[in-house]
C-alpha positions in Angstrom: -36.5 -14.2 38.9 -39.9 -13.2 40.4 -42.9 -14.3 38.2 -44.3 -10.8 37.8 -40.5 -9.5 36.0 -41.2 -6.2 33.8 -40.6 -8.0 30.2 -39.7 -5.8 27.0 -41.5 -7.4 23.9 -39.8 -7.6 20.7 -42.6 -7.8 17.9 -45.7 -9.7 18.6 -43.9 -13.1 19.5 -40.7 -12.4 21.5 -39.9 -10.6 24.6 -37.0 -10.7 27.5 -36.6 -10.3 30.8 -34.1 -7.8 32.8 -31.6 -10.7 33.2 -31.5 -11.2 29.4 -33.7 -14.8 28.9 -35.2 -14.5 25.6 -39.0 -15.8 25.2 -40.9 -17.0 22.3 -44.7 -16.2 22.7 -46.9 -18.8 21.0 -50.9 -18.8 20.6 -52.0 -21.8 21.4 -56.4 -23.1 21.7 -57.3 -25.6 24.4 -59.9 -28.6 23.3 -62.9 -26.4 24.4 -61.7 -23.6 21.6 -60.0 -21.2 24.3 -56.8 -19.3 23.6 -54.1 -18.8 25.4 -50.8 -17.7 25.3 -47.5 -20.2 25.6 -44.0 -18.6 26.6 -40.9 -20.5 26.1 -37.2 -19.4 27.1 -35.2 -19.9 23.6 -31.6 -18.1 24.7 -29.9 -17.5 28.1 -29.6 -14.0 26.7 -31.1 -11.4 24.4 -28.9 -10.0 20.8 -30.3 -6.2 21.4 -29.6 -4.3 17.8 -27.6 -1.4 18.8 -27.0 0.3 15.3 -28.0 -0.7 11.6 -25.1 0.8 9.1 -24.2 0.8 5.0 -20.4 -0.1 5.2 -18.6 2.0 2.1 -15.0 1.1 1.4 -14.8 2.6 -1.7 -15.1 -0.5 -3.9 -18.3 -2.2 -2.6 -21.4 -1.5 0.1 -22.1 -4.3 2.2 -24.8 -4.1 5.3 -23.8 -4.3 8.8 -25.4 -5.2 12.1 -24.1 -4.1 15.9 -26.0 -5.9 18.3 -24.8 -6.0 22.3 -26.1 -9.6 24.2 -28.1 -9.2 27.4 -27.5 -11.9 29.7 -27.6 -12.0 33.9 -28.5 -8.3 33.9 -25.3 -7.3 32.4 -25.2 -6.3 28.3 -22.0 -7.4 26.6 -19.7 -5.4 24.2 -20.7 -4.1 21.0 -20.5 -7.1 18.4 -20.4 -6.4 14.7 -22.6 -9.0 12.5 -23.8 -9.6 9.1 -27.2 -10.8 7.5 -25.6 -13.9 6.9 -24.3 -14.8 10.8 -28.2 -13.8 11.3 -29.4 -16.4 9.0 -26.1 -19.3 9.7 -26.6 -22.2 11.7 -25.1 -20.8 14.8 -26.4 -17.1 14.6 -25.0 -16.5 18.3 -21.7 -17.7 17.7 -19.7 -14.0 18.0 -21.6 -13.4 21.5 -19.5 -15.9 23.2 -19.3 -19.1 24.9 -21.8 -18.3 28.0 -24.1 -16.8 25.0 -26.6 -20.5 24.6 -29.3 -20.9 22.2 -31.8 -23.7 24.7 -32.2 -27.3 22.8 -35.3 -27.3 21.5 -37.1 -27.8 18.0 -37.0 -24.2 15.8 -35.3 -22.3 19.1 -32.3 -21.3 16.7 -34.7 -20.4 13.9 -36.7 -18.1 15.9 -33.9 -16.5 17.6 -32.8 -16.0 14.4 -36.1 -14.2 13.5 -36.2 -12.0 16.6 -33.1 -10.3 15.5 -34.4 -9.6 12.4 -37.2 -8.3 13.6 -35.4 -5.4 15.4 -33.9 -4.4 12.2 -37.2 -3.8 10.5 -38.0 0.1 11.5 -34.3 0.6 12.5 -32.4 3.9 11.0 -29.5 3.2 8.5 -26.1 5.1 9.1 -23.7 5.3 6.8 -19.9 4.6 7.6 -17.4 5.1 5.4 -14.1 2.9 5.4 -11.9 5.1 2.7 -10.3 7.9 2.0 -10.4 10.2 -0.8 -13.4 11.5 -3.2 -17.2 10.7 -2.9 -20.5 12.4 -4.2 -23.0 12.6 -1.2 -26.3 14.5 -1.6 -24.7 16.0 -5.0 -21.9 17.1 -3.2 -18.2 16.2 -3.9 -16.5 15.4 -0.7 -13.0 14.1 0.3 -13.4 11.7 3.3 -10.5 11.5 6.0 -10.5 10.5 9.6 -11.3 13.1 12.2 -12.6 16.1 9.4 -13.4 15.5 5.6 -13.4 18.6 3.2 -16.1 20.2 1.2 -16.0 23.1 -1.0 -17.0 24.8 2.1 -14.2 23.6 3.9 -13.7 21.3 7.0 -16.6 19.0 8.2 -17.1 16.3 10.7 -20.6 15.0 9.6 -19.6 12.2 8.0 -18.6 9.0 9.4 -15.3 7.9 8.7 -13.7 5.1 10.4 -10.4 4.1 9.5 -8.7 0.7 11.0 -4.9 -0.5 12.5 -2.3 1.3 10.7 -4.9 3.5 8.8 -6.2 5.0 11.6 -3.5 7.7 11.8 -5.1 9.2 8.6 -6.7 12.4 10.2 -7.4 16.0 9.0 -6.9 18.5 12.2 -9.7 21.7 12.4 -6.3 23.7 13.2 -5.7 26.8 11.2 -2.6 28.0 12.2 -1.7 31.5 10.1 2.6 29.8 10.5 1.0 27.0 8.2 2.5 28.5 5.2 6.0 29.6 6.6 6.5 25.8 7.7 5.7 24.5 4.2 7.4 26.8 2.3 10.8 28.0 4.4 10.8 24.9 7.0 10.5 22.0 4.7 12.8 22.7 2.5 15.4 23.1 4.8 15.3 19.8 6.4 17.0 17.8 3.4 18.6 17.9 -0.1 16.4 19.6 -2.7 16.0 16.6 -4.3 14.0 14.9 -2.0 12.0 18.1 -0.9 10.7 18.9 -4.5 10.0 15.1 -5.1 7.8 14.7 -2.1 6.0 17.9 -2.3 5.6 17.1 -6.1 4.1 13.6 -5.1 2.3 15.0 -2.2 0.2 17.4 -3.7 -0.2 15.4 -6.8 -1.9 13.0 -5.0 -5.2 14.4 -4.1 -5.8 14.7 -8.2 -5.0 11.0 -8.3 -9.3 10.6 -9.0 -9.7 13.7 -11.3 -6.7 12.4 -13.2 -8.0 9.0 -13.3 -11.1 10.4 -15.1 -9.2 12.3 -17.6 -7.0 9.1 -18.4 -3.8 9.9 -17.3 -3.9 8.3 -13.7 0.0 8.3 -12.0 1.6 4.7 -12.4 5.0 5.4 -10.6 6.5 4.9 -7.5 8.6 7.7 -5.4 11.7 5.5 -3.3 13.5 7.1 -0.7 16.9 4.9 -0.6 20.1 4.7 1.2 21.7 3.0 4.6 20.5 2.8 7.8 20.5 6.0 9.8 20.3 8.0 6.8 16.3 8.7 8.3 14.5 7.1 5.2 11.6 6.7 7.0 11.6 9.9 9.3 11.4 11.7 6.0 8.8 9.5 4.6 6.9 9.9 7.6 7.0 14.1 7.3 5.0 13.9 3.9 2.3 11.3 5.2 1.7 14.3 7.9 0.2 15.9 5.1 -2.6 13.3 5.2 -2.6 12.9 8.8 -0.6 12.5 12.0 2.5 10.6 11.7 5.4 11.4 14.2 8.1 9.2 14.9 6.5 6.4 17.4 3.3 5.8 14.4 3.8 2.6 12.6 3.8 3.6 8.7 0.7 2.7 6.7 2.1 -0.6 5.4 5.3 -2.4 5.4 7.3 -5.4 3.7 6.3 -7.7 7.0 2.3 -7.1 5.7 1.0 -9.3 3.5 0.3 -8.9 -0.1 -3.4 -9.4 0.1 -3.4 -6.7 3.1 -0.7 -4.2 1.3 -3.5 -4.6 -1.7 -6.2 -3.6 0.5 -4.9 -0.4 1.7 -3.8 0.4 -1.4 -7.5 0.7 -2.5 -8.7 2.1 0.7 -6.1 4.9 1.1 -8.1 6.7 -2.1 -6.0 9.6 -3.7 -3.8 9.8 -0.1 -0.1 8.8 0.4 1.1 5.7 1.0 4.5 4.5 2.9 5.2 1.2 2.4 8.3 1.1 4.4 11.5 -0.8 5.4 12.7 -3.3 2.3 16.1 -4.3 3.6 18.6 -7.0 2.1 18.0 -10.2 3.9 20.1 -13.4 4.0 17.6 -15.4 4.9 16.0 -17.4 2.1 12.4 -17.2 3.7 11.9 -13.4 4.2 14.1 -12.5 1.2 11.3 -14.5 -0.8 8.6 -12.7 1.0 10.2 -9.4 0.1 11.3 -9.9 -3.4 7.2 -11.3 -4.2 6.0 -8.3 -2.1 8.2 -5.8 -4.3 6.9 -7.6 -7.5 3.7 -7.2 -6.6 3.7 -3.7 -5.6 5.4 -3.0 -8.9 2.8 -4.4 -11.1 -0.1 -2.8 -8.9 1.2 0.8 -8.6 2.6 0.8 -12.3 -0.4 -1.0 -13.9 -3.1 0.1 -11.6 -4.6 -2.8 -11.1 -5.8 -5.8 -8.7 -6.1 -9.1 -8.5 -9.7 -10.9 -9.4 -10.9 -13.2 -6.8 -13.6 -15.9 -7.1 -16.4 -16.5 -4.2 -17.1 -20.1 -3.6 -19.9 -19.9 -5.7 -18.0 -19.2 -8.9 -18.9 -15.3 -8.7 -16.3 -12.8 -9.2 -15.4 -10.9 -5.6 -14.9 -7.0 -5.7 -11.2 -6.1 -7.3 -9.2 -4.0 -4.7 -7.5 -1.9 -7.8 -4.8 0.6 -6.0 -5.8 4.4 -5.9 -3.1 5.6 -3.5 0.2 7.3 -4.6 3.1 5.3 -3.0 6.5 5.7 -1.0 8.8 2.9 -0.4 11.9 3.5 1.7 14.7 1.0 1.2 18.1 0.1 2.1 18.9 -0.1 -1.6 15.7 0.3 -5.0 15.0 -2.1 -7.6 16.3 -5.2 -6.2 13.7 -7.4 -7.5 12.1 -5.8 -10.4 13.1 -5.3 -14.1 14.1 -2.7 -16.1 9.9 -2.1 -17.1 9.2 -1.7 -13.3 12.4 0.7 -12.8 11.1 3.1 -15.5 8.1 3.4 -13.4 9.9 4.7 -11.1 11.7 7.8 -9.2 14.3 7.0 -6.7 15.9 9.4 -4.3 19.1 8.9 -2.3 19.6 10.0 1.5 22.8 9.7 3.0 24.0 9.8 6.4 24.6 13.6 7.4 22.3 14.8 4.7 19.2 15.4 7.0 19.3 19.5 9.0 18.3 17.7 12.4 17.5 21.3 13.8 15.0 22.1 11.1 13.8 18.3 11.3 12.5 18.7 15.0 10.9 22.2 13.8 9.0 20.5 11.0 8.1 17.7 13.2 7.0 19.9 16.4 4.7 21.9 13.6 3.6 18.7 11.4 -0.2 19.5 11.7 0.8 22.9 9.9 1.4 20.6 6.9 -1.6 19.0 7.4 -3.7 22.2 7.3 -2.2 23.1 4.1 -3.2 19.5 2.3 -7.1 20.3 3.8 -6.6 23.6 2.5 -5.6 22.4 -1.0 -7.8 19.8 -1.3 -10.9 22.5 -0.9 -9.1 24.4 -3.7 -9.3 21.5 -6.0 -13.0 20.6 -5.0 -14.0 24.2 -5.8 -11.9 24.1 -9.2 -12.9 20.6 -10.1 -13.6 21.2 -13.3 -10.9 24.0 -14.2 -8.8 21.5 -13.2 -9.7 18.6 -15.2 -9.5 21.0 -18.5 -5.9 21.9 -17.8 -4.9 18.6 -16.5 -4.3 16.7 -19.8 -2.8 18.8 -21.8 -0.5 20.2 -19.4 0.5 16.4 -18.6 1.2 16.0 -22.3 3.1 19.4 -22.2 5.2 18.6 -19.9 5.8 14.8 -21.1 6.7 15.9 -24.7 9.7 18.8 -23.2 10.6 15.8 -20.8 11.0 13.5 -23.4 14.7 13.4 -24.7 15.4 10.1 -26.0 14.7 8.1 -22.7 12.1 6.0 -21.4 8.9 7.0 -22.3 7.6 6.1 -18.5 10.3 8.3 -17.1 9.1 11.6 -18.8 5.6 10.3 -17.7 7.2 10.7 -13.8 8.6 13.8 -14.6 5.5 14.9 -16.0 3.0 14.2 -12.9 5.5 15.2 -10.4 5.4 18.6 -12.2 1.9 18.7 -12.3 1.6 18.5 -8.6 4.3 21.5 -8.2 2.2 23.2 -10.9 -1.0 22.9 -8.6 0.4 23.6 -5.5 1.4 27.1 -6.9 -1.7 27.7 -8.3 -3.4 27.5 -4.9 -0.6 29.1 -3.0 -1.3 32.1 -5.9 -5.4 31.5 -4.9 -4.3 32.0 -1.4 -2.2 34.9 -1.9 0.5 33.4 -0.1 3.3 33.7 -3.2 3.1 35.8 -6.0 3.6 35.1 -10.0 7.7 35.2 -9.8 7.9 33.0 -6.5 5.3 30.4 -8.6 7.5 30.6 -11.4 10.8 30.3 -9.3 9.4 27.1 -7.4 8.0 25.4 -10.8 11.5 26.1 -12.3 13.5 24.4 -9.7 11.7 21.7 -9.3 11.4 21.1 -13.0 15.2 21.2 -12.7 15.2 18.3 -10.1 12.9 16.1 -11.8 14.8 16.0 -15.2 17.9 15.4 -13.2 16.3 12.7 -11.2 14.8 11.0 -14.6 18.2 11.5 -16.1 20.1 9.6 -13.3 17.6 6.9 -13.4 17.7 6.5 -17.3 21.8 6.4 -17.0 20.4 3.3 -14.3 18.3 1.8 -17.1 20.2 2.5 -20.3 23.9 2.6 -19.1 24.0 0.1 -16.2 21.9 -2.7 -17.1 22.1 -4.9 -14.2 23.0 -7.8 -16.7 26.0 -5.7 -18.2 27.1 -4.9 -14.4 26.9 -8.8 -13.3 29.0 -9.7 -16.4 31.7 -6.8 -15.8 31.7 -8.0 -12.1 32.3 -11.6 -12.9 34.5 -10.8 -15.5 36.6 -8.9 -13.7 36.7 -11.2 -10.2 37.9 -13.9 -12.5 41.1 -11.9 -14.2 42.2 -11.0 -10.5 41.6 -13.9 -8.9 39.4 -12.9 -6.5 36.7 -15.6 -7.3 37.7 -18.8 -8.1 37.0 -20.9 -10.9 37.7 -24.3 -11.8 37.8 -25.8 -15.1 35.8 -28.9 -15.9 38.4 -31.4 -16.8 41.2 -30.5 -14.0 41.8 -32.8 -10.8 41.1 -29.8 -8.5 39.4 -29.6 -4.9 35.4 -29.8 -6.3 34.3 -29.5 -2.9 36.1 -25.9 -1.7 33.8 -23.6 -0.1 35.4 -20.8 -2.0 35.1 -22.4 -5.6 32.1 -20.4 -7.3 31.8 -22.5 -10.1 33.6 -24.5 -13.1 33.6 -24.2 -16.8 34.1 -26.1 -20.0 34.7 -24.5 -23.4 31.0 -23.7 -24.0 29.7 -22.6 -20.0 30.6 -21.5 -17.0 28.7 -23.2 -14.3 28.1 -21.1 -11.5 26.6 -21.7 -8.2 23.6 -19.6 -8.2 24.0 -18.4 -4.5 27.4 -18.1 -4.7 28.3 -16.3 -7.6 25.3 -13.8 -7.3 26.8 -12.8 -3.2 30.6 -12.5 -4.8 28.8 -9.9 -7.1 27.1 -8.1 -4.4 29.9 -7.7 -2.7 32.1 -6.5 -5.5 29.7 -3.6 -6.0 29.4 -3.3 -1.9 33.4 -2.9 -1.6 32.9 0.2 -4.2 30.2 1.8 -2.2 27.4 0.4 -4.8 24.0 -1.4 -5.0 23.6 -4.2 -7.1 19.9 -3.3 -8.8 18.5 -6.3 -8.9 17.7 -9.5 -7.0 18.7 -12.9 -8.1 16.1 -14.3 -9.0 15.3 -11.1 -11.3 19.0 -11.1 -12.7 18.7 -14.9 -13.5 15.2 -14.1 -15.6 16.7 -11.2 -17.2 19.8 -13.3 -18.4 17.3 -15.9 -19.8 15.4 -13.4 -21.8 18.8 -11.9 -23.2 20.1 -15.5 -23.9 22.8 -15.8 -22.2 22.2 -19.3 -20.2 20.8 -22.2 -21.0 17.7 -23.0 -19.2 15.7 -26.1 -18.1 12.2 -25.3 -19.0 10.8 -22.5 -16.9 13.8 -22.6 -14.3 16.8 -20.7 -14.7 19.1 -23.1 -13.4 20.0 -26.7 -14.8 21.2 -29.9 -13.4 24.5 -31.1 -13.8 27.1 -33.8 -12.0 30.8 -32.3 -11.5 33.5 -34.7 -11.2 33.8 -36.9 -8.0 30.6 -34.5 -6.8 27.0 -34.4 -6.1 24.3 -33.8 -8.8 23.6 -29.9 -8.2 21.7 -26.8 -9.9 23.7 -24.5 -11.4 23.7 -21.2 -13.4 24.8 -22.0 -16.9 26.3 -19.3 -18.4 27.6 -19.0 -22.1 31.3 -18.9 -22.2 30.9 -16.4 -24.7 29.2 -13.9 -23.0 32.5 -13.5 -20.3 35.2 -14.2 -22.7 34.1 -11.5 -25.4 36.5 -8.4 -25.1 33.1 -6.3 -25.8 29.5 -6.7 -25.7 27.9 -6.6 -29.4 25.4 -3.2 -29.4 
């Protein structure tokens, strides 16, 4: 470098050269009292502040600094770091291995100071990393990618940055005159009425989540789309996600059962008042994957059903921010409720799709105009913001009215599911009336048809809870297979082949000793042959058997060890003989 190179100052004590070398300028005095400056190179690069921003993820706000490193006359990529990184022992670590701080006393602290000086007068920008409602300068805003919604319509003046699979949440600024036709005519022709109304009810309920939360009646249920492979469950779920974003067939769903529980929990919190798809819960014969899916489904059922997140602690003992789920959820699965208990089943509504149920021609037309659904939702949210106080006054009395009407001797949670879905349809109709898209008679027909569908779905679910309890189904299947001889249960005192692969268990006068995996697999096969899905996973079933007092347990385990004659000591499901040998169950 030339001696007279032009350097740029950073504050009073730092400067950098065009090649990026960072210098510390120190004032000194010689023996004669004369002052002079001494310049010392402290790094082979200079971190230059590009942006200082506040990150709001809807849970907490944090400060983020965006630097770029100038080295060898070139600037590197933008690098986001925190104040903690700046003050650490390695403040340069995120700029890459080639960016070095020179050895020397105080070099690292001076390097950090040069970074902080740049922040002193730098303007702050606000970056949102979540969807949903917030208040900015006294105005209610629904944040989303691309464009956000205010009472006056769409705006792009708010900086919303959604990452990963959430980046598909956007609102388009187009307004097509055919959007209402797509919503009211094309979409209903795609799939069975039960699926269409359930999807619409949940979609238009979702922007009311924050409002209903304030009223103390936040939705706490999951909508399942079930069916065999090829039934186009995921395709239909994505179609409804288009109300809030751009989800074509090639777009990854918001979340899947392959994600970690922590990742799913965070997505549920960031997608405030937005519809989320948890995709692809499939039966698995691999123990590890099966256990992961069971744990995921149980965690999700708790999160949405209780609207609670997991509390965690920092290293210093303080509590971390809790990611509380604020979205509404659709789950696609080949079979619903495989790993959850009766209470969680009653917090869900399930719609089954069969191959051939989807009108492919109509589906293609709606997919080609999926942005029409997106346009309708931004219009609807604008309507909600404009009428926030009025809707808040109506919501709770309306919910209580619908819940009481739906309460017909069934599970209380199901009545709440029906009430919430009907509220979604009710306010969808109110918006359509305000837009002069439908008249009062048409709106009433929509509400009446939706109510009939929701009651039928709830009745079906209630029958599943009351009449088809998993324990009863299990006992009925085992009893029938035993009586028909399609499973082998050996008397423990006989000299039969104890090691035969076809044996599912043994018995004496007090107990049946079943191989846990063997008997569960046979029960699944029994119902599969009838084109039915057994509703509980193995762990959940055994836990329910223990709760009902039908098995002998080993402390906190649902299986117990036993040595069968001439065999190894193994763990078995100890089912009480009276449970299978009774002709009828006690009421």
